[in-house]
N, C-alpha and C positions, 0 to 999 in steps of 0.2 A: 450493490454489486456483491456477489458471493463468489469466492474461489474455493474449489475443492481440489485437494491434492490427495491422491489415494493410490493404492495398489489393488489389482484385481487378479485373482487366480483363475487361469483359463484351463479348461479341461478338454477332453476329447469329444464332448458334446457341446452344442452351442451354449455360450455363456454370455449373459448381459454385461457389457462393459459400461455403457452409458444408457440411462433411461431417456426416453423422449423428453425434451424440454424446449418449449417454444420461446423461452427467454435466453437461451444459450447464444453467446456471441463469439466464443473461442473454445477450442479444445485441442489437446494433444494426447496421443496414445503412443507410448514407446515400449517396444518389446525388450524386456529385461531378462530374457531367458536364452537358452541355448538351442531353441527350436523355432522354426518359422511359425508364425501365427497368421491366420486368415480372418479378415473382418467382413461382415455383411451389414449393409445399411438397411434398417427397417425390416429385416427378415432373419431367420435362423442362419447362422454361419455354417458353411460346409467346407471341409478341408480341401485345399487345392483349388478353391474358387474365391472370387471376390478380390479384396485388397490384401496383398501379401505384405506382412511386416517381417523383414528378414531377422534372423536370430541376432542377438548381441547388439541391439540398438536400432533396428529398423523402426521407422516412425510414420505417423499419419497425423497431420495438423491442418486445421481450418480456422480462418478468421471470419469476422462478421459478414463481409461482402459475399463470401462463398458458403455461408453457414448451412449446415445440415442439422436439423433439429429433431429428427426421429431417433429411435433407439439404435444403438450400435452393438453388435454381438461379435464374439470371437470364438475361435476353435483352433486346435492344433492336432497334428496327426502322429505325435510322439506317444510317450507314456507318462503317466502321472499328471501333475498340474504344472503349469508354467505361469510366469508372472508378467503382467504389463503394468507400467506406471501411467497414471492419468492426471492431467490438469484439465479442469472443467470450470469455465467462467460463465456466469450468467447474471442477468439483472433480476431483481425481485419481480415476481409476477404481479 
């Protein structure tokens, strides 16, 4: 088992938060910024579409029975870069 804890800077263009991983069984993405962030599953992220993470702690989490194993991308409609924190657990392939 491997657990990765990291931060990812999100820009105003689609940014990869998690790469595809067929061994993933848990992840959490938390918005650590002052701007809403939008997630897209398996596609480029588009502002004001997809899964919205509210500013100051909005989150998206999945566990094994509901697992999504494709790439997850994020974007925001503000200025500069914003930060999400990520926990990604997976089994060795």
